[in-house]
TORTI-455601 format. One record per atom (N, C-alpha, C): x, y, z; residue in one letter; atom name. Coordinates in steps of 0.05 Angstrom, whole numbers, plus 32768, in hexadecimal, padded with zeros to 4 digits. Example, Ala and Ser with C-alpha at 12.3 -4.5 7.8 and 13.67 -1.06 7.14 Angstrom:
// TORTI-455601
    u    v    w residuo atomo
 8108 7F8E 809C       A     N
 80F6 7FA6 809C       A    CA
 8108 7FBE 809C       A     C
 8101 7FD3 808E       S     N
 8111 7FEB 808F       S    CA
 8102 8001 809D       S     C
END
This chain:
// TORTI-455601
    u    v    w residuo atomo
 8011 7FE9 8000       M     N
 8000 8000 8000       M    CA
 8012 8019 8000       M     C
 800C 802B 7FEE       R     N
 801B 8044 7FEC       R    CA
 800A 805C 7FF3       R     C
 8017 8071 7FFC       V     N
 800A 808A 8002       V    CA
 800F 809C 7FEB       V     C
 7FFA 80A2 7FDB       E     N
 7FFC 80B0 7FC2       E    CA
 7FEB 80C9 7FC1       E     C
 7FEF 80D9 7FAC       T     N
 7FE2 80F3 7FA9       T    CA
 7FC7 80F3 7F9B       T     C
 7FBF 80DC 7F90       A     N
 7FA5 80DB 7F81       A    CA
 7F97 80C0 7F87       A     C
 7F7D 80C0 7F89       A     N
 7F6E 80A8 7F8F       A    CA
 7F6C 8095 7F77       A     C
 7F6F 809F 7F5F       D     N
 7F6B 808E 7F47       D    CA
 7F85 8081 7F3C       D     C
 7F9B 8083 7F4B       G     N
 7FB4 8077 7F42       G    CA
 7FC4 8088 7F30       G     C
 7FBB 80A0 7F29       S     N
 7FC9 80B2 7F17       S    CA
 7FDE 80C3 7F25       S     C
 7FDF 80C1 7F40       G     N
 7FF1 80D1 7F4F       G    CA
 800C 80C4 7F53       G     C
 801B 80CF 7F67       T     N
 8035 80C5 7F6E       T    CA
 8036 80C2 7F8C       T     C
 804B 80B5 7F96       I     N
 804F 80B3 7FB2       I    CA
 8051 80D0 7FBC       I     C
 8043 80D6 7FD2       V     N
 8042 80F1 7FDD       V    CA
 805F 80FA 7FE3       V     C
 8068 8110 7FD6       P     N
 8084 8118 7FD9       P    CA
 8088 8128 7FF3       P     C
 80A2 812A 7FFA       L     N
 80AA 813C 8010       L    CA
 809F 8158 8009       L     C
 8092 8165 801C       Q     N
 8087 817F 8017       Q    CA
 8082 818E 8031       Q     C
 8080 81A8 802F       S     N
 8078 81B9 8046       S    CA
 805A 81BD 8045       S     C
 804E 81BA 805C       V     N
 8031 81BF 805F       V    CA
 802F 81D6 8074       V     C
 8027 81ED 806A       S     N
 8024 8205 807C       S    CA
 800F 8200 8091       S     C
 8012 820E 80A7       S     N
 7FFE 820C 80BD       S    CA
 7FE3 8213 80B2       S     C
 7FCF 8202 80B7       G     N
 7FB4 8205 80AE       G    CA
 7FAF 81FA 8092       G     C
 7FC3 81F3 8084       S     N
 7FC0 81E7 8069       S    CA
 7FBD 81C8 806C       S     C
 7FB1 81BC 8058       T     N
 7FAD 819F 8058       T    CA
 7FB7 8192 803E       T     C
 7FBD 8178 8040       I     N
 7FC1 8168 8029       I    CA
 7FB1 814F 802D       I     C
 7FA5 8144 8017       T     N
 7F97 812B 8018       T    CA
 7FA8 8116 800B       T     C
 7FAB 80FF 8018       V     N
 7FBB 80E9 800E       V    CA
 7FA9 80D0 800B       V     C
 7FB1 80BE 7FFA       Y     N
 7FA1 80A7 7FF3       Y    CA
 7FB0 808D 7FF6       Y     C
 7FA2 8078 7FFF       A     N
 7FAE 805D 8002       A    CA
 7FAA 804F 7FE7       A     C
 7FC0 8049 7FDA       I     N
 7FC0 803D 7FBF       I    CA
 7FCE 8022 7FBF       I     C
 7FC1 800F 7FB2       T     N
 7FCE 7FF5 7FAE       T    CA
 7FD5 7FF2 7F90       T     C
 7FED 7FE6 7F8B       R     N
 7FF7 7FE2 7F71       R    CA
 8001 7FC5 7F6E       R     C
 8001 7FBA 7F56       D     N
 800B 7F9F 7F52       D    CA
 8029 7F9F 7F4F       D     C
 8035 7F88 7F4B       V     N
 8052 7F86 7F4A       V    CA
 805F 7F95 7F33       V     C
 804F 7F9B 7F1F       S     N
 8058 7FAB 7F08       S    CA
 8053 7FC9 7F0B       S     C
 804A 7FD1 7F23       D     N
 8045 7FED 7F2B       D    CA
 802B 7FF8 7F1E       D     C
 8019 7FE6 7F15       N     N
 8000 7FEF 7F09       N    CA
 7FEC 7FF4 7F20       N     C
 7FDC 8009 7F1D       F     N
 7FC7 800F 7F31       F    CA
 7FB4 7FF8 7F34       F     C
 7FAD 7FF1 7F4D       V     N
 7F99 7FDC 7F52       V    CA
 7F81 7FE9 7F5E       V     C
 7F84 7FF8 7F74       A     N
 7F6D 8004 7F82       A    CA
 7F75 801A 7F95       A     C
 7F62 802B 7F9B       N     N
 7F64 803D 7FB2       N    CA
 7F57 802D 7FC9       N     C
 7F67 801F 7FD8       G     N
 7F5D 800D 7FEC       G    CA
 7F5B 8019 8008       G     C
 7F4C 800C 8019       A     N
 7F49 8015 8034       A    CA
 7F61 800C 8045       A     C
 7F6E 801F 8052       A     N
 7F84 8019 8063       A    CA
 7F79 800F 807E       A     C
 7F87 7FFC 808A       T     N
 7F7E 7FF3 80A5       T    CA
 7F88 8007 80BA       T     C
 7F9D 8016 80B3       A     N
 7FA7 802B 80C5       A    CA
 7FB6 8040 80B5       A     C
 7FB2 8059 80BE       W     N
 7FC1 8070 80B5       W    CA
 7FD2 807A 80CC       W     C
 7FEB 8082 80C7       S     N
 7FFC 808B 80DD       S    CA
 8011 809E 80D3       S     C
 801B 80AE 80E6       L     N
 8032 80BF 80E1       L    CA
 804A 80B3 80EF       L     C
 8060 80AF 80E0       Q     N
 8078 80A3 80EB       Q    CA
 808F 80B7 80EA       Q     C
 80A2 80B2 80FB       S     N
 80BB 80C3 80FC       S    CA
 80B4 80E1 8100       S     C
 80A1 80E6 8111       K     N
 8098 8102 8116       K    CA
 80AE 8112 8123       K     C
 80B0 812C 811A       T     N
 80C3 813E 8127       T    CA
 80B4 8158 812D       T     C
 80BF 816A 813D       G     N
 80B4 8184 8142       G    CA
 8098 8182 814E       G     C
 8086 8192 8144       G     N
 806B 8193 814E       G    CA
 8056 8182 8140       G     C
 805F 8170 812F       V     N
 804C 815E 8122       V    CA
 8042 8149 8136       V     C
 8028 8145 8137       V     N
 801B 8132 8149       V    CA
 8008 8120 813A       V     C
 8002 8109 8146       D     N
 7FF0 80F5 8139       D    CA
 7FD6 8101 8130       D     C
 7FCB 8114 813F       G     N
 7FB1 8120 8139       G    CA
 7FB1 8131 811F       G     C
 7FC9 8137 8114       D     N
 7FCB 8146 80FC       D    CA
 7FC1 8136 80E3       D     C
 7FBF 811C 80E6       L     N
 7FB7 810A 80D0       L    CA
 7F9C 80FE 80D8       L     C
 7F88 8102 80C7       V     N
 7F6D 80F7 80CC       V    CA
 7F64 80E6 80B4       V     C
 7F5E 80CD 80B9       A     N
 7F55 80BB 80A4       A    CA
 7F38 80C1 809D       A     C
 7F32 80BC 8083       S     N
 7F16 80BF 807A       S    CA
 7F05 80A8 8086       S     C
 7EEB 80AA 8084       G     N
 7ED9 8096 808F       G    CA
 7EDD 807B 8082       G     C
 7EE5 807A 8068       D     N
 7EE9 8060 805B       D    CA
 7F06 8057 805C       D     C
 7F18 8067 8068       S     N
 7F34 8062 806C       S    CA
 7F44 8060 8051       S     C
 7F38 8069 803B       K     N
 7F46 8069 8022       K    CA
 7F57 8082 801E       K     C
 7F54 8096 802F       S     N
 7F64 80AE 802E       S    CA
 7F67 80B9 804A       S     C
 7F78 80CD 804C       A     N
 7F7C 80DB 8065       A    CA
 7F83 80F8 805F       A     C
 7F7E 8109 8072       V     N
 7F85 8126 806F       V    CA
 7F99 812D 8084       V     C
 7FAF 8138 807C       F     N
 7FC4 8142 808E       F    CA
 7FC1 8160 808F       F     C
 7FBF 816C 80A7       T     N
 7FBD 8188 80AB       T    CA
 7FD6 8192 80B9       T     C
 7FE3 81A6 80AD       G     N
 7FFB 81B3 80BA       G    CA
 7FF2 81C4 80D1       G     C
 7FFF 81BF 80E8       H     N
 7FF9 81CF 8100       H    CA
 8012 81DC 810C       H     C
 8029 81CE 8109       A     N
 8042 81D8 8115       A    CA
 805A 81CE 8104       A     C
 8071 81DB 8107       N     N
 8089 81D2 80F9       N    CA
 8090 81B6 8101       N     C
 809A 81A6 80ED       G     N
 80A3 818B 80F3       G    CA
 80A1 817A 80DA       G     C
 80A7 8161 80DC       T     N
 80A6 814F 80C6       T    CA
 8099 8134 80CF       T     C
 808F 8125 80BB       A     N
 8085 810B 80C0       A    CA
 8081 80FC 80A5       A     C
 8082 80E2 80A6       A     N
 807B 80D2 808F       A    CA
 805F 80C6 8094       A     C
 804F 80C6 807F       I     N
 8033 80BC 8082       I    CA
 8034 809F 8078       I     C
 8029 808D 8088       Y     N
 8027 8071 8081       Y    CA
 8009 8069 8080       Y     C
 8003 8057 806D       A     N
 7FEA 804A 806B       A    CA
 7FF0 802C 806B       A     C
 7FE4 801D 807D       T     N
 7FE9 8000 807D       T    CA
 7FD0 7FF1 8079       T     C
 7FD3 7FD9 806E       S     N
 7FBC 7FC7 8069       S    CA
 7FC5 7FAA 806A       S     C
 7FC0 7F9D 807F       G     N
 7FC7 7F81 8082       G    CA
 7FE4 7F7B 807C       G     C
 7FE9 7F68 806A       A     N
 8004 7F5F 8064       A    CA
 8010 7F6E 804C       A     C
 8002 7F81 8041       L     N
 800D 7F90 802A       L    CA
 8026 7FA0 8033       L     C
 803A 7FA0 8022       A     N
 8051 7FB1 8027       A    CA
 8049 7FCE 8026       A     C
 8056 7FDF 8035       T     N
 804F 7FFC 8036       T    CA
 8065 800D 802A       T     C
 805D 8023 801D       T     N
 806F 8038 8014       T    CA
 8065 8052 801F       T     C
 8073 805E 8031       N     N
 806A 8076 803E       N    CA
 806D 808E 802B       N     C
 8063 80A4 8034       S     N
 8066 80BE 8026       S    CA
 8082 80C7 802A       S     C
 8089 80DE 801C       G     N
 80A1 80EC 8022       G    CA
 809F 80F7 803E       G     C
 80B4 8101 8048       R     N
 80B4 810B 8064       R    CA
 80BA 8128 8065       R     C
END
């Protein structure tokens, strides 16, 4: 499962970026086959922020009701990688 910029598979892994205080980004849980072809915008069993620094806190990331996407809101300076996990699928986090 990868954290990407578009729900339809046309996006890329969410890159390293600055998110200003009060600004948001929406990220999507995407599954791809071994040839890197889009399979689905699947429901993640968990969304999380890893390797947090500065003022980034877990509450800055909120999963959608169907867990197929999440919204990150910038509140304070810091960094984090966004992870979406689903069972035994390998994960590829966002940029940090």
